ZAMARGU-4260 file (C-alpha; in steps of 0.2 Angstrom, whole numbers, plus 5000, padded with zeros to 4 digits):
<rodrens>
0) 5477/5606/5004 | 5479/5587/5006 | 5467/5584/5020 | 5455/5570/5017 | 5440/5562/5026
5) 5450/5546/5029 | 5461/5556/5040 | 5446/5560/5051 | 5443/5541/5053 | 5461/5539/5059
10) 5460/5553/5072 | 5443/5547/5078 | 5449/5529/5080 | 5464/5536/5089 | 5454/5546/5102
15) 5441/5533/5104 | 5454/5520/5108 | 5462/5531/5122 | 5445/5536/5130 | 5441/5517/5130
20) 5458/5514/5139 | 5453/5527/5152 | 5436/5517/5155 | 5445/5501/5156 | 5457/5506/5169
25) 5444/5516/5179 | 5438/5499/5187 | 5455/5497/5196 | 5455/5514/5204 | 5448/5509/5221
30) 5460/5520/5232 | 5472/5534/5231 | 5486/5521/5231 | 5479/5514/5214 | 5475/5532/5207
35) 5493/5539/5211 | 5504/5524/5211 | 5495/5510/5202 | 5499/5499/5217 | 5515/5494/5209
40) 5507/5485/5195 | 5516/5493/5180 | 5529/5483/5171 | 5546/5490/5169 | 5545/5492/5150
45) 5529/5501/5150 | 5535/5513/5164 | 5551/5516/5153 | 5540/5521/5139 | 5529/5532/5150
50) 5545/5541/5157 | 5551/5544/5139 | 5534/5550/5132 | 5531/5562/5147 | 5548/5570/5143
55) 5545/5570/5124 | 5531/5582/5123 | 5522/5590/5107 | 5534/5604/5111 | 5549/5593/5107
60) 5540/5585/5093 | 5537/5601/5084 | 5548/5614/5090 | 5565/5605/5091 | 5564/5600/5073
65) 5560/5618/5069 | 5576/5624/5078 | 5586/5610/5068 | 5578/5617/5052 | 5585/5634/5055
70) 5601/5631/5065 | 5607/5614/5061 | 5608/5597/5070 | 5617/5604/5085 | 5600/5610/5092
75) 5594/5591/5092 | 5608/5585/5103 | 5602/5589/5121 | 5595/5571/5124 | 5614/5566/5125
80) 5616/5576/5141 | 5600/5569/5148 | 5607/5551/5146 | 5619/5555/5160 | 5605/5561/5171
85) 5595/5545/5168 | 5609/5534/5173 | 5613/5544/5188 | 5594/5543/5193 | 5593/5524/5191
90) 5607/5521/5203 | 5605/5535/5215 | 5588/5543/5215 | 5577/5528/5212 | 5583/5518/5227
95) 5583/5535/5237 | 5565/5539/5234 | 5559/5521/5236 | 5567/5520/5253 | 5560/5536/5260
100) 5542/5531/5255 | 5533/5547/5251 | 5518/5550/5240 | 5525/5566/5232 | 5543/5572/5230
105) 5539/5588/5240 | 5534/5577/5255 | 5553/5574/5256 | 5557/5592/5257 | 5545/5594/5272
110) 5553/5579/5281 | 5571/5585/5278 | 5568/5604/5281 | 5551/5610/5285 | 5533/5610/5279
115) 5536/5627/5271 | 5547/5619/5258 | 5534/5606/5255 | 5521/5619/5251 | 5534/5630/5240
120) 5540/5615/5231 | 5522/5608/5227 | 5515/5625/5222 | 5530/5628/5211 | 5527/5612/5202
125) 5509/5615/5200 | 5512/5633/5193 | 5526/5626/5181 | 5515/5612/5175 | 5500/5623/5172
130) 5511/5633/5160 | 5519/5617/5153 | 5502/5609/5149 | 5497/5626/5141 | 5512/5626/5129
135) 5510/5607/5124 | 5491/5610/5121 | 5495/5625/5110 | 5506/5616/5098 | 5495/5602/5092
140) 5481/5615/5091 | 5493/5624/5079 | 5494/5608/5069 | 5475/5607/5067 | 5474/5625/5063
145) 5485/5622/5048 | 5473/5608/5043 | 5457/5617/5046 | 5460/5635/5044 | 5441/5639/5043
150) 5437/5632/5060 | 5440/5642/5076 | 5456/5637/5084 | 5449/5640/5101 | 5436/5626/5099
155) 5450/5615/5093 | 5460/5618/5108 | 5445/5614/5119 | 5443/5597/5111 | 5461/5592/5113
160) 5461/5597/5131 | 5444/5588/5135 | 5450/5572/5127 | 5466/5573/5138 | 5457/5576/5154
165) 5444/5562/5151 | 5455/5547/5151 | 5467/5554/5164 | 5453/5558/5177 | 5445/5541/5174
170) 5459/5529/5173 | 5472/5537/5185 | 5491/5534/5184 | 5488/5516/5177 | 5479/5523/5162
175) 5492/5537/5160 | 5507/5525/5160 | 5499/5512/5148 | 5493/5526/5136 | 5510/5534/5136
180) 5518/5517/5131 | 5506/5516/5116 | 5508/5534/5112 | 5527/5531/5111 | 5524/5519/5097
185) 5513/5531/5087 | 5524/5546/5089 | 5540/5536/5084 | 5531/5530/5069 | 5526/5547/5064
190) 5543/5554/5066 | 5551/5540/5055 | 5538/5543/5042 | 5543/5562/5041 | 5561/5557/5039
195) 5558/5545/5026 | 5547/5557/5015 | 5559/5571/5017 | 5576/5562/5013 | 5568/5552/4998
200) 5563/5569/4991 | 5581/5573/4987 | 5586/5570/4969 | 5601/5558/4967 | 5598/5549/4983
205) 5603/5550/5002 | 5622/5554/4997 | 5617/5570/4989 | 5605/5574/5005 | 5620/5573/5016
210) 5631/5583/5005 | 5618/5596/5004 | 5617/5597/5023 | 5636/5599/5024 | 5637/5612/5011
215) 5622/5622/5018 | 5629/5622/5036 | 5616/5611/5043 | 5628/5599/5051 | 5638/5603/5067
220) 5648/5619/5063 | 5665/5623/5069 | 5659/5636/5081 | 5649/5622/5090 | 5666/5615/5097
225) 5670/5632/5105 | 5673/5631/5124 | 5658/5642/5128 | 5643/5639/5138 | 5633/5653/5129
230) 5626/5651/5111 | 5623/5635/5101 | 5639/5626/5106 | 5640/5607/5109 | 5647/5610/5126
235) 5633/5622/5131 | 5619/5611/5124 | 5626/5595/5131 | 5629/5601/5149 | 5613/5611/5147
240) 5603/5596/5143 | 5610/5587/5158 | 5608/5601/5171 | 5591/5606/5164 | 5585/5588/5167
245) 5590/5587/5185 | 5574/5596/5190 | 5564/5583/5180 | 5572/5568/5187 | 5574/5573/5206
250) 5561/5587/5209 | 5547/5585/5196 | 5533/5574/5203 | 5527/5568/5185 | 5543/5558/5183
255) 5548/5554/5202 | 5530/5547/5204 | 5535/5533/5191 | 5549/5527/5203 | 5535/5520/5214
260) 5524/5512/5201 | 5533/5496/5198 | 5533/5481/5210 | 5551/5483/5216 | 5567/5494/5215
265) 5575/5483/5201 | 5560/5485/5189 | 5561/5504/5193 | 5579/5505/5189 | 5576/5495/5173
270) 5563/5508/5168 | 5576/5522/5168 | 5590/5512/5160 | 5578/5507/5145 | 5577/5526/5142
275) 5595/5527/5137 | 5593/5519/5120 | 5576/5528/5118 | 5585/5545/5121 | 5598/5540/5107
280) 5583/5538/5096 | 5577/5555/5101 | 5593/5563/5094 | 5590/5553/5078 | 5572/5558/5076
285) 5574/5577/5081 | 5589/5579/5069 | 5581/5568/5056 | 5565/5577/5056 | 5573/5594/5056
290) 5585/5590/5042 | 5571/5581/5032 | 5560/5596/5032 | 5575/5607/5027 | 5579/5595/5012
295) 5561/5593/5007 | 5558/5612/5006 | 5574/5615/4997 | 5571/5602/4983 | 5553/5597/4982
300) 5542/5612/4987 | 5543/5631/4992 | 5540/5636/5010 | 5528/5651/5011 | 5535/5666/5019
305) 5520/5667/5032 | 5524/5649/5039 | 5536/5652/5053 | 5547/5640/5063 | 5534/5631/5074
310) 5521/5629/5059 | 5534/5621/5047 | 5530/5603/5052 | 5511/5604/5053 | 5511/5613/5036
315) 5522/5599/5029 | 5511/5586/5036 | 5494/5593/5030 | 5500/5598/5012 | 5513/5585/5007
320) 5510/5568/5016 | 5499/5555/5008 | 5481/5553/5013 | 5479/5543/5029 | 5497/5546/5034
325) 5493/5564/5037 | 5480/5558/5050 | 5494/5546/5058 | 5506/5560/5060 | 5494/5572/5067
330) 5489/5558/5079 | 5508/5557/5083 | 5508/5575/5087 | 5492/5572/5098 | 5501/5557/5106
335) 5516/5568/5111 | 5504/5581/5118 | 5493/5569/5127 | 5507/5559/5135 | 5514/5575/5143
340) 5497/5583/5148 | 5490/5567/5156 | 5506/5564/5166 | 5505/5582/5172 | 5487/5581/5176
345) 5489/5566/5187 | 5504/5571/5196 | 5497/5589/5199 | 5481/5581/5206 | 5493/5570/5217
350) 5502/5586/5224 | 5486/5596/5227 | 5478/5581/5236 | 5493/5575/5246 | 5503/5591/5249
355) 5490/5605/5250 | 5473/5598/5255 | 5477/5583/5266 | 5488/5592/5278 | 5474/5605/5280
360) 5460/5592/5282 | 5468/5577/5291 | 5451/5568/5294 | 5448/5565/5275 | 5444/5547/5270
365) 5453/5539/5256 | 5437/5539/5245 | 5436/5558/5248 | 5454/5560/5243 | 5451/5550/5227
370) 5436/5561/5223 | 5446/5577/5226 | 5460/5571/5215 | 5448/5568/5200 | 5440/5585/5203
375) 5458/5593/5203 | 5462/5584/5186 | 5447/5593/5178 | 5451/5610/5186 | 5469/5609/5181
380) 5464/5605/5163 | 5452/5620/5162 | 5466/5632/5169 | 5479/5626/5157 | 5467/5627/5143
385) 5464/5645/5147 | 5483/5648/5147 | 5484/5639/5130 | 5471/5651/5122 | 5482/5665/5128
390) 5497/5658/5119 | 5487/5655/5104 | 5482/5673/5102 | 5498/5681/5108 | 5509/5674/5094
395) 5522/5660/5094 | 5541/5664/5094 | 5554/5650/5098 | 5543/5640/5110 | 5558/5628/5113
400) 5570/5641/5120 | 5555/5649/5129 | 5550/5633/5138 | 5569/5630/5143 | 5569/5647/5151
405) 5553/5644/5161 | 5561/5627/5167 | 5576/5636/5173 | 5566/5650/5182 | 5554/5639/5191
410) 5563/5622/5192 | 5581/5627/5196 | 5578/5633/5214 | 5568/5618/5218 | 5581/5606/5210
415) 5594/5615/5220 | 5584/5611/5236 | 5583/5593/5233 | 5602/5592/5229 | 5606/5601/5245
420) 5594/5590/5255 | 5600/5574/5248 | 5619/5577/5247 | 5623/5590/5261 | 5618/5583/5277
425) 5625/5597/5288 | 5613/5610/5280 | 5597/5613/5290 | 5581/5622/5286 | 5588/5640/5290
430) 5603/5638/5278 | 5592/5630/5265 | 5580/5645/5265 | 5595/5657/5263 | 5601/5647/5247
435) 5583/5646/5241 | 5579/5664/5242 | 5596/5669/5234 | 5592/5657/5220 | 5575/5664/5217
440) 5582/5682/5216 | 5595/5677/5203 | 5582/5667/5193 | 5571/5683/5193 | 5586/5694/5188
445) 5591/5682/5174 | 5573/5679/5168 | 5565/5696/5169 | 5548/5688/5171 | 5535/5698/5162
450) 5547/5712/5159 | 5545/5716/5178 | 5563/5721/5181 | 5564/5732/5165 | 5549/5742/5172
455) 5556/5743/5190 | 5574/5745/5188 | 5580/5760/5177 | 5594/5755/5166 | 5592/5736/5169
460) 5599/5726/5154 | 5594/5707/5155 | 5610/5696/5155 | 5614/5687/5140 | 5614/5669/5146
465) 5609/5655/5133 | 5592/5650/5139 | 5596/5631/5141 | 5610/5635/5154 | 5599/5646/5166
470) 5595/5630/5177 | 5613/5627/5181 | 5617/5645/5186 | 5601/5645/5197 | 5604/5628/5205
475) 5622/5634/5210 | 5615/5650/5217 | 5605/5639/5229 | 5618/5625/5234 | 5633/5636/5237
480) 5625/5649/5248 | 5616/5635/5258 | 5632/5626/5261 | 5642/5642/5266 | 5627/5647/5278
485) 5627/5630/5286 | 5645/5632/5292 | 5639/5646/5303 | 5621/5641/5307 | 5625/5623/5314
490) 5620/5606/5310 | 5601/5600/5309 | 5594/5589/5322 | 5596/5570/5319 | 5578/5567/5315
495) 5580/5579/5300 | 5594/5569/5292 | 5592/5551/5298 | 5586/5541/5283 | 5584/5557/5274
500) 5601/5560/5265 | 5611/5549/5253 | 5624/5547/5267 | 5612/5542/5281 | 5599/5532/5271
505) 5602/5516/5281 | 5602/5526/5298 | 5583/5524/5301
</rodrens>
């Protein structure tokens, strides 16, 4: 066990720094505009790193290399599809959301259709991010569990969660965005360190490393080029990466919220376009870490049979990296987790305050709203911690594909609604409800949540759809029925489309 007291110094310094960051930015939080939008003070490069770090969670940092380890580099290619979504968002959705001037993305659904959709969209986001935070809290706890097997992992999980909540609730979105930028540097350094150690463990150098990967089928196999949207094909993963990211960039508050944290539209666009090279780096580090771990355990060490997919990287870090560097890489795993959790907490608090509480209590002062937002951050942190403990004791499985399935199940119908509202100006709220309900039913049929359909429907067999493609199927089930229904139900009133669709944005 290569865990030294110096690693504790590295981790302690890391945590103290970010708590200090929360304290530093807390003095700027004098209003909800500061707490939710940073009053437009965020530079574009910092905002870009924040968007990148928010998407690159500890789930990505640990689970995607594990998938590459087992199935080859094809499993690390999804960011290539996201690049298309990022460019689309920069030139279409950033101008759109800045123009309509909303606090949350779901406020738009209320204006475009009705307040029922605002509630549904916000509650869906809240539920999804409670689950997401639980997953990304679980994975770094797994890393520490490998380092400290004699300490109760539940206690470790509480520590991780507490530290995330402290600087988020104190510093607001400004602390979240700046900490994300700094955490991006830490996690990239940790990733490159793993790649360096793994590849240089191969005898006869880098050339032999690549030859080994080709011989052992860890590069792109011939079957990856099949014209199929199921299984591990390049087509499926590429388009799955694109379609599965639609929810994140147009319907998920944690990223949409970033569109309004810069001083102007130009800076917001720049934030997204900077993510294009960063996503290319993601492909390199995902495939690089996964193949580096494979090479290391082929030539340098034997991987114990009891170490499964999601534990491979933590096991490698604790046992085979030099003293001090172990602490840096574990800090990188925490950086990936904290960037995601802090963003989720702040955006979740924004949704609860703006979409749920404020419409019910219209006489709240701004100071009261700010206090509520901070309390919600703490409450959400506690709930996600409880869920993470459930994950911790229920076992692991392939968390990457599991998470993608949840994204499609909860995110797909909401993403479909946004696409309908923005691009289909003849669809009114009644047609939108028809499409949304059909989409939810299909998502349930495909996902079989909690095995419910297996219990209620005799003979039910869950359809074999590659998990990463669930989103596109579910979004289509919302868009197409909504458009067809609009042909019979008539057009919406002018106030429901004026300035609220892509084609009527200038008709305010």
